[in-house]
Residue, then its C-alpha position, 0 to 999 in steps of 0.5 A: m662215524g656217519e653211514l657205513t661205506e658200501i664195500i664191494k669185494l672181488d677175488a680178482t679183476e683187471s683193475t678196480n678203477l675200471y670196475l668202478k667206472d663200469l659200475l658207475s655207468t650203469l648204476e646209481l652208486k653211493d658216495y664212497t662206494t669202494v671196490v677192493a680186489k684180492k688180485q688185480q691183473k692189470g693194475r695201472g700207475q701214472l702214465g700207463t706204468v704197471w702196478e705189480s702186487e702179490g695177490g692176497k697180501n696187499l690192498t688194491f682198491t678204488v673209492l668213489k667220491k661224488l662231487d658237485n660244481f667242483k671245477v676242473q682247474e681245481q683237480f689237483k686239490l683232490n691229489l692233495c687231500v687223498s695224499l694227506a689222508v693216506q699219510e695220516a692213516l699210515s702214520a697212525l699205524s706207526i709207519p715211519n717217516v711217511k712222505v709224498k713223492w710228487p705227484n702221488d706216490i707215498l713213501s716210507g723213508s725213500h721206499k715206495i709203499c703206495g701209489i695213487l691214481i685218480e681219474n675224474m668223470l667230467k661234465g663240462q667244466f666240472i668234475k662230477s665224480a672222482v674215481i680214486g685208485i690206491g695200491l698199498n703194499v702191506n704184507q708182501t716182503k719180496f719185490d723182484n727188480l723193484e729196488k725202491a719198493s717196500s711194504l708196511t711189513n718190511v718197514t715195521g717188521l709187523q703183519f697187518d690186517l688188511d681190513e683194518v688198514l682199509g678201514r683206517i684209510l677210508s675214515s681218513l679219506k672221508y675226513h679229508l674229502n667230505n668238505i673238499q669243495e669248501k677248502t681252499f688250495e691255500e689251506v691244504l697246500p702247506e700240509y702237503e708241502k711239509l710231507l714233500f719228499r726231497k723238498d729243499k734238498a739238492s736233487t737230480f732230475k731227468n727231463e723228457e729228453d733224458h738229460l739230467f739236471m740239478g735243482i731244488i724242489r721248492g713247492i707245488s703250484e695251484e695246477g699241481k706242477l712241481l716248482v723247482e729252483l734251478e742252479d741260476e736261482k730261476m724257478k721253473e714249473f714242471s708238469l708230470k710228463e716233463v720231469s722225473l725225480q731221480y733218487 
């Protein structure tokens, strides 16, 4: 298993990503140092959305991955490997039909059970470390006003040990991230695309102007953009801010 991961457990914090970034600015931390909070007061999702979580029932944690000469333009490879690691750990826990909703939500069927927020610390053209925030709904059963949210308990009918689930995800993250700099995009992408939610199915999207349009997800570009085939068989690339999948 290699050396043990340093795990810092907190009762509460505003955000595990912020906490780890603050630590990183003052201390020399080991690779895979992990901050876990029972309650997160200001958990954040993509584009400033709020991640809501009931204290003590879920996992909100952040993992440090140190990097060396990892080019900024390859940053989406981190998303790919983290998504694959979480999917692998959850599938090993018999969570059914685990999918990745681009760019980094993890679903069981069509219900969101996990969100990922990766923040990169840069040095010139290189990422020197990545702060990987993961929010996973584990034993929470009620989600007010979030009809698409679910949890490991809701999709299986079982209760889970939070430390065991965390341990599985950390092992899987190490496996997928340890040699990330040697992995090519072409090696990792097919595995990710196999898990892509609504791939090759006609879907409805909303653009920045709130207009709806139809298209078919065909894959992901090396920059992490969504490749969508439009009605006239033209392919178009969309970045995170340009489009949202309606489902």
